[in-house]
C-alpha positions, 0 to 999 in steps of 0.5 A, spaced: 500 500 500 502 506 498 503 511 504 504 518 500 511 519 502 514 518 496 511 519 489 511 512 487 511 506 492 518 501 492 517 496 487 513 500 482 518 499 477 520 506 478 527 504 480 526 507 487 527 514 484 523 519 488 524 527 490 529 526 495 533 521 491 541 523 489 542 526 483 546 520 480 540 516 481 535 520 478 540 521 472 541 514 471 534 512 472 532 518 466 537 515 462 535 508 462 528 511 460 530 515 455 536 512 452 539 515 446 545 514 441 551 516 444 554 518 437 548 523 436 549 530 439 546 537 438 549 542 434 548 550 434 547 554 428 545 561 427 542 564 421 546 570 418 540 572 414 535 573 420 540 572 426 535 567 429 539 561 433 537 553 434 540 546 434 540 541 429 542 533 430 549 532 428 552 525 428 559 523 430 559 518 424 558 524 419 565 524 416 567 516 417 568 513 410 567 506 412 560 508 415 556 512 409 549 514 410 549 511 417 548 517 422 
Protein backbone atom coordinates (compact mmCIF):
# COMPACT_ATOMS: atom_id res chain seq x y z
CA UNK A 1 0.00 0.00 0.00
CA UNK A 2 1.26 3.49 -0.85
CA UNK A 3 1.51 5.81 2.15
CA UNK A 4 2.02 9.07 0.21
CA UNK A 5 5.56 9.71 1.46
CA UNK A 6 7.08 9.08 -1.96
CA UNK A 7 5.63 9.76 -5.40
CA UNK A 8 5.98 6.05 -6.28
CA UNK A 9 6.00 3.16 -3.84
CA UNK A 10 9.06 0.93 -3.73
CA UNK A 11 8.85 -1.89 -6.23
CA UNK A 12 6.55 0.04 -8.56
CA UNK A 13 9.10 -0.13 -11.37
CA UNK A 14 10.32 3.45 -10.92
CA UNK A 15 13.84 2.36 -9.94
CA UNK A 16 13.36 3.71 -6.42
CA UNK A 17 13.89 7.32 -7.51
CA UNK A 18 11.91 9.99 -5.67
CA UNK A 19 12.07 13.72 -4.89
CA UNK A 20 14.85 13.22 -2.33
CA UNK A 21 16.99 10.80 -4.36
CA UNK A 22 20.62 11.71 -5.01
CA UNK A 23 21.28 13.40 -8.35
CA UNK A 24 23.31 10.41 -9.59
CA UNK A 25 20.37 8.04 -9.02
CA UNK A 26 17.96 10.41 -10.75
CA UNK A 27 20.27 10.81 -13.76
CA UNK A 28 20.79 7.05 -14.01
CA UNK A 29 17.03 6.47 -13.92
CA UNK A 30 16.35 9.20 -16.51
CA UNK A 31 19.00 7.82 -18.87
CA UNK A 32 17.58 4.31 -18.53
CA UNK A 33 14.15 5.59 -19.59
CA UNK A 34 15.34 7.84 -22.41
CA UNK A 35 18.29 6.00 -23.90
CA UNK A 36 19.65 7.58 -27.00
CA UNK A 37 22.61 7.33 -29.22
CA UNK A 38 25.97 8.44 -27.87
CA UNK A 39 27.14 9.40 -31.37
CA UNK A 40 24.35 11.96 -31.95
CA UNK A 41 24.52 15.37 -30.29
CA UNK A 42 23.09 18.89 -30.75
CA UNK A 43 24.93 21.35 -32.99
CA UNK A 44 24.15 25.04 -32.55
CA UNK A 45 23.51 27.17 -35.61
CA UNK A 46 22.77 30.84 -36.20
CA UNK A 47 21.09 32.27 -39.27
CA UNK A 48 23.17 35.03 -40.84
CA UNK A 49 20.03 36.31 -42.51
CA UNK A 50 17.70 36.58 -39.50
CA UNK A 51 20.12 36.25 -36.56
CA UNK A 52 17.94 33.53 -35.05
CA UNK A 53 19.69 30.56 -33.47
CA UNK A 54 18.76 26.98 -32.79
CA UNK A 55 20.05 23.44 -32.61
CA UNK A 56 20.11 20.63 -35.15
CA UNK A 57 21.11 16.98 -34.70
CA UNK A 58 24.73 16.18 -35.58
CA UNK A 59 26.40 12.80 -35.82
CA UNK A 60 29.80 11.67 -34.64
CA UNK A 61 30.00 9.37 -37.70
CA UNK A 62 29.39 12.21 -40.15
CA UNK A 63 32.87 12.11 -41.69
CA UNK A 64 33.70 8.39 -41.30
CA UNK A 65 34.11 6.86 -44.79
CA UNK A 66 33.58 3.31 -43.54
CA UNK A 67 30.07 4.22 -42.36
CA UNK A 68 28.47 6.03 -45.29
CA UNK A 69 24.93 7.16 -44.59
CA UNK A 70 24.99 5.91 -41.01
CA UNK A 71 24.05 8.63 -38.69
